[in-house]
C-alpha positions as CSV (number, residue, x, y, z in Angstrom):
1,M,357.1,-52.9,100.4
2,S,353.8,-53.4,98.8
3,E,353.3,-53.2,95.1
4,H,350.6,-51.0,93.7
5,H,349.1,-52.0,90.3
6,E,347.2,-49.5,88.3
7,A,344.0,-50.5,86.5
8,T,344.6,-51.6,82.9
9,K,343.7,-48.9,80.5
10,P,342.0,-49.8,77.2
11,N,344.2,-49.6,74.1
12,Q,341.6,-47.7,72.1
13,P,340.8,-44.1,73.0
14,Q,337.3,-43.5,74.4
15,R,334.8,-41.9,72.1
16,S,334.4,-38.3,72.9
17,R,331.0,-36.8,73.5
18,A,329.4,-34.8,70.7
19,V,329.7,-31.1,71.2
20,F,326.8,-30.2,68.9
21,S,323.4,-32.0,68.5
22,Q,321.8,-32.5,65.1
23,E,319.4,-29.6,65.9
24,D,322.4,-27.4,66.6
25,F,323.7,-28.0,63.1
26,E,320.4,-26.9,61.6
27,L,320.4,-23.8,63.7
28,L,323.9,-22.9,62.6
29,R,323.0,-23.5,59.0
30,V,320.0,-21.1,59.3
31,A,322.2,-18.5,61.0
32,I,324.9,-18.8,58.3
33,A,322.3,-18.6,55.5
34,H,321.1,-15.3,57.1
35,Y,324.7,-14.0,57.4
36,L,325.4,-14.9,53.8
37,Q,322.9,-12.2,52.8
38,E,324.8,-9.7,54.8
39,V,328.2,-10.5,53.2
40,E,326.9,-11.0,49.7
41,G,329.5,-9.9,47.2
42,Q,332.3,-9.8,49.7
43,R,335.4,-12.0,49.6
44,E,334.5,-13.9,52.8
45,A,331.1,-14.9,51.4
46,I,332.7,-17.9,49.6
47,K,334.0,-19.3,52.9
48,Y,330.6,-19.0,54.6
49,S,328.9,-20.5,51.5
50,N,331.2,-23.5,51.7
51,L,330.6,-23.9,55.5
52,Y,326.8,-23.7,54.8
53,H,327.0,-26.6,52.4
54,R,329.3,-28.7,54.7
55,L,326.8,-28.3,57.5
56,G,324.1,-29.4,55.2
57,R,325.9,-32.7,54.6
58,I,326.2,-33.3,58.4
59,G,322.6,-32.9,59.3
């Protein structure tokens, strides 16, 4: 019988590819800013406002 050796896998996980580009974050931020005007005064506006500010820290 012959032995089959598998290639050694690295111990560290490979870095995943980015899903969004820096430009995408800016586009999302602009879209959310527009949507914030639509939901102004509603309960969910706070969540979108927080998301808007988090996206600003990324880009």
